[in-house]
Backbone as a chain_set.jsonl record, in Angstrom:
{"seq": "IYGREYIKTLNCMADIASWCKDTGRYKEAEELQDSAINSLEGIVGEDHPNTLYFKVDLIGIYTRQG", "coords": {"N": [[18.595, 9.232, -3.819], [15.382, 7.97, -3.546], [12.777, 8.751, -1.281], [10.025, 8.297, 1.14], [8.409, 10.28, 0.285], [8.08, 10.206, -2.35], [6.115, 9.305, -5.1], [6.849, 7.058, -6.761], [8.321, 5.493, -5.022], [6.384, 4.739, -3.162], [4.67, 3.323, -4.795], [6.285, 1.18, -5.266], [6.392, 0.068, -2.673], [3.78, -0.681, -2.423], [3.716, -2.662, -4.427], [5.473, -4.529, -3.295], [3.991, -5.158, -1.057], [1.82, -6.428, -2.214], [3.111, -8.7, -3.312], [3.884, -9.836, -0.888], [1.339, -10.436, 0.151], [0.453, -12.375, -1.771], [2.172, -14.373, -1.116], [1.406, -15.219, 1.333], [2.193, -13.692, 3.517], [0.637, -11.973, 5.331], [0.451, -10.147, 7.462], [2.744, -8.547, 7.158], [2.289, -7.532, 4.649], [-0.045, -6.048, 5.158], [0.969, -4.115, 6.847], [2.946, -2.715, 5.21], [1.254, -1.871, 3.12], [-0.587, -0.207, 4.453], [1.212, 1.734, 5.478], [2.157, 2.813, 3.073], [-0.244, 3.938, 2.131], [-0.772, 5.862, 4.066], [1.451, 7.584, 3.721], [0.995, 8.3, 1.045], [-1.492, 9.641, 1.231], [-0.631, 11.954, 2.428], [0.689, 13.213, 0.46], [-0.869, 13.319, -1.927], [-3.463, 13.434, -1.138], [-6.514, 12.081, 0.372], [-8.557, 11.434, -1.371], [-7.582, 10.941, -3.9], [-7.203, 9.139, -6.947], [-5.001, 7.261, -6.93], [-4.57, 6.846, -4.206], [-7.046, 5.724, -3.482], [-6.979, 3.37, -4.972], [-4.848, 2.088, -3.709], [-6.116, 1.667, -1.236], [-8.061, -0.084, -1.97], [-6.494, -2.305, -2.546], [-5.585, -2.864, 0.012], [-7.923, -3.741, 1.189], [-8.177, -6.086, -0.074], [-6.062, -7.456, 1.018], [-6.985, -7.712, 3.695], [-9.205, -9.26, 3.164], [-8.082, -11.699, 2.332], [-6.952, -12.527, 4.765], [-9.184, -13.251, 6.152]], "CA": [[17.793, 8.12, -3.388], [13.98, 8.367, -3.277], [12.235, 8.459, 0.068], [8.581, 8.039, 1.151], [7.69, 11.494, -0.254], [7.976, 10.124, -3.825], [5.119, 8.272, -5.461], [7.439, 5.871, -7.212], [8.723, 4.682, -3.764], [5.165, 4.249, -2.642], [4.215, 2.282, -5.727], [7.203, -0.069, -4.97], [5.992, -0.448, -1.395], [2.499, -1.394, -2.74], [4.057, -3.828, -5.094], [5.968, -5.431, -2.3], [2.888, -5.591, -0.197], [1.037, -7.409, -3.022], [3.863, -9.919, -3.268], [3.696, -10.521, 0.485], [-0.07, -11.031, 0.218], [0.45, -13.519, -2.598], [3.008, -15.449, -0.564], [0.875, -15.521, 2.588], [2.743, -12.869, 4.564], [-0.422, -10.985, 5.376], [0.789, -9.033, 8.447], [3.825, -7.693, 6.557], [1.63, -6.886, 3.539], [-0.86, -5.015, 5.724], [1.82, -2.972, 7.362], [3.456, -1.985, 4.052], [0.211, -1.185, 2.351], [-1.018, 0.874, 5.302], [2.219, 2.823, 5.409], [2.056, 3.512, 1.731], [-1.474, 4.787, 2.103], [-0.559, 7.143, 4.948], [2.29, 8.516, 3.056], [0.381, 8.845, -0.233], [-2.467, 10.694, 1.573], [0.041, 13.244, 2.781], [1.221, 13.779, -0.763], [-1.953, 13.661, -2.946], [-4.837, 13.524, -0.497], [-7.168, 10.781, 0.567], [-9.539, 11.12, -2.395], [-6.879, 10.839, -5.143], [-7.294, 7.831, -7.46], [-3.936, 6.39, -6.552], [-4.82, 6.548, -2.783], [-8.149, 4.872, -3.469], [-6.464, 2.122, -5.496], [-4.074, 1.489, -2.612], [-7.012, 1.251, -0.185], [-8.701, -1.34, -2.458], [-5.527, -3.357, -2.383], [-5.593, -3.076, 1.493], [-9.112, -4.525, 1.506], [-7.767, -7.427, -0.658], [-5.192, -8.107, 2.103], [-7.912, -8.023, 4.748], [-9.971, -10.345, 2.732], [-7.227, -12.89, 2.38], [-6.765, -12.912, 6.125], [-10.372, -13.851, 6.691]], "C": [[16.361, 8.614, -3.09], [13.553, 7.929, -1.903], [10.638, 8.301, -0.065], [7.756, 9.21, 0.575], [7.555, 11.372, -1.801], [7.016, 9.021, -4.162], [5.682, 6.977, -6.003], [7.861, 4.916, -6.074], [7.408, 4.095, -3.232], [4.503, 3.1, -3.513], [5.053, 0.972, -5.55], [6.79, -0.761, -3.692], [4.686, -1.243, -1.636], [2.673, -2.683, -3.507], [4.585, -4.949, -4.243], [4.953, -6.07, -1.394], [2.021, -6.645, -0.926], [1.843, -8.708, -3.106], [3.787, -10.625, -1.926], [2.269, -11.063, 0.604], [-0.067, -12.37, -0.553], [1.219, -14.65, -1.965], [2.515, -15.762, 0.901], [1.446, -14.733, 3.743], [1.793, -11.698, 4.714], [-0.127, -9.859, 6.279], [1.754, -8.053, 7.803], [3.164, -6.832, 5.456], [0.674, -5.792, 4.048], [-0.034, -3.832, 6.231], [2.47, -2.106, 6.272], [2.408, -1.152, 3.318], [-0.329, 0.047, 3.212], [0.002, 2.033, 5.39], [2.312, 3.538, 4.14], [0.859, 4.395, 1.606], [-1.304, 6.016, 2.886], [0.366, 8.069, 4.308], [1.652, 9.201, 1.79], [-0.705, 9.928, 0.175], [-1.877, 11.989, 1.817], [0.499, 13.974, 1.536], [0.102, 14.298, -1.698], [-3.347, 13.754, -2.391], [-5.507, 12.143, -0.513], [-8.171, 10.403, -0.474], [-8.87, 10.933, -3.8], [-7.122, 9.348, -5.658], [-6.249, 6.836, -7.002], [-4.181, 5.909, -5.042], [-6.031, 5.517, -2.702], [-7.727, 3.473, -3.936], [-5.651, 1.385, -4.394], [-4.996, 0.926, -1.474], [-7.789, 0.0, -0.684], [-7.783, -2.478, -2.305], [-5.446, -3.815, -0.888], [-6.823, -3.971, 1.821], [-8.884, -5.972, 0.997], [-6.945, -8.224, 0.422], [-6.086, -8.593, 3.217], [-8.734, -9.205, 4.379], [-9.296, -11.736, 2.732], [-6.962, -13.43, 3.752], [-7.977, -13.526, 6.731], [-11.083, -13.016, 7.706]], "O": [[16.206, 9.63, -2.412], [13.93, 6.858, -1.428], [10.065, 8.197, -1.15], [6.541, 9.102, 0.412], [7.017, 12.257, -2.467], [7.077, 7.931, -3.592], [5.116, 5.909, -5.77], [7.756, 3.695, -6.19], [7.422, 2.92, -2.867], [3.915, 2.134, -3.026], [4.552, -0.145, -5.676], [6.816, -1.988, -3.596], [4.521, -2.343, -1.11], [1.942, -3.654, -3.316], [4.237, -6.118, -4.404], [5.002, -7.243, -1.023], [1.56, -7.615, -0.324], [1.239, -9.772, -2.971], [3.644, -11.845, -1.848], [2.094, -12.143, 1.167], [-0.537, -13.381, -0.032], [0.933, -15.81, -2.261], [3.185, -16.511, 1.611], [1.19, -15.097, 4.89], [2.087, -10.581, 4.29], [-0.407, -8.709, 5.943], [1.571, -6.841, 7.912], [3.41, -5.632, 5.331], [0.588, -4.724, 3.441], [-0.388, -2.674, 6.012], [2.529, -0.885, 6.412], [2.596, 0.011, 2.962], [-0.48, 1.158, 2.704], [-0.388, 3.201, 5.372], [2.524, 4.75, 4.108], [0.934, 5.483, 1.036], [-1.65, 7.109, 2.436], [0.122, 9.275, 4.326], [1.756, 10.401, 1.54], [-0.804, 10.978, -0.461], [-2.454, 13.029, 1.499], [0.676, 15.192, 1.543], [0.091, 15.435, -2.168], [-4.294, 14.11, -3.093], [-5.148, 11.226, -1.252], [-8.622, 9.258, -0.53], [-9.59, 10.782, -4.787], [-7.227, 8.433, -4.841], [-6.574, 5.684, -6.715], [-4.011, 4.735, -4.712], [-5.982, 4.568, -1.92], [-8.112, 2.484, -3.312], [-5.798, 0.176, -4.214], [-4.71, -0.102, -0.86], [-8.127, -0.871, 0.117], [-8.234, -3.569, -1.956], [-5.263, -4.998, -0.597], [-6.724, -4.864, 2.663], [-9.36, -6.936, 1.597], [-7.125, -9.419, 0.659], [-5.979, -9.74, 3.65], [-8.948, -10.089, 5.209], [-9.887, -12.757, 3.085], [-6.767, -14.633, 3.926], [-7.87, -14.252, 7.72], [-12.114, -13.431, 8.234]]}, "num_chains": 1, "name": "protein.A"}
């Protein structure tokens, strides 16, 4: 079973966060996306393209919240 140290797991977390955002569950989306970002930074670093993409998604969550 994959844990948070696997990029596939983090991609799934980001997908679920996106679904939460789309269904109005912004707090849950924010928590999932932030957790995925923190884990991904530990694996590939904060300047990796995947990390930056996750951060852009987090901005989208913040934008939806107002």
